[in-house]
N, C-alpha and C positions, 0 to 999 in steps of 0.2 A: 663861584668866586675863585677857588683854588684851581679849577680846570682852566679858567681863562688866563690866569697868570702862567700856568704851565704851557698852554698853547702859545702865548706870546714869547716866552723864553725859548721854546723849541723852534719857533719860526725865526727868531733872531739868530740862533745858532746855525740853523740850516742855511739861512740867507748869507751868513758870514762865510761859511764853508764854500757854498756855491760861488759867491763873489770872489773868494780867494782863487779858486781854480780858474774862473773865467779871466781874471786879471793876469794870472800867471801865464795862461795860454796866449793872451794878447801880447804880453811883453816878450815871450820867447819868439813869437811870430815876427814882432817888430824888430827884435835884435838880429834875427836871421836875415831879414830883408835889408836892414840898415846897420851893419856891424859898427861898433863904436871905434874900431881902429882897423886900418888897412895897411897894405904893404908900404905905400908911400909915406904914411905917418911913421912907420917903424924906421924906414930909411932916414927920414928927417930927424927923428930922435937920436938915432945912433950917430948921425953926422954931427949933430949938435954937441955930442959928447966927445967929439974928436976922433971917431972911428969911421972907417969906410966899410960898410957892411957888405958881405958877399951875399949872393942869392941863397946860399945854404943857410946862413945865419938868419936871414929874413924869413925863410920857410920854417926854421925851427921856432922862431918867435911867434909866427902865425899859428903853428900847431899848438903851442902852449896857450895862446889866447883862446883858441877854439875849444880847448879841453875844459876851460873854466866857464864857458858860456852855456 
């Protein structure tokens, strides 16, 4: 009886850990393939704030975005 409960608990823990790492791998792969923001979006956002961005500013923003992905 105790061994059965222990096996069920261990299998849930192992399944949760394995599921977490699989989901994490899939999400990082998806985000690299389809980034949530690109250079055109950054230009549009900065233009909407009344600024005309230079290519250097756009590159800096892209590097900051990629650092947190």
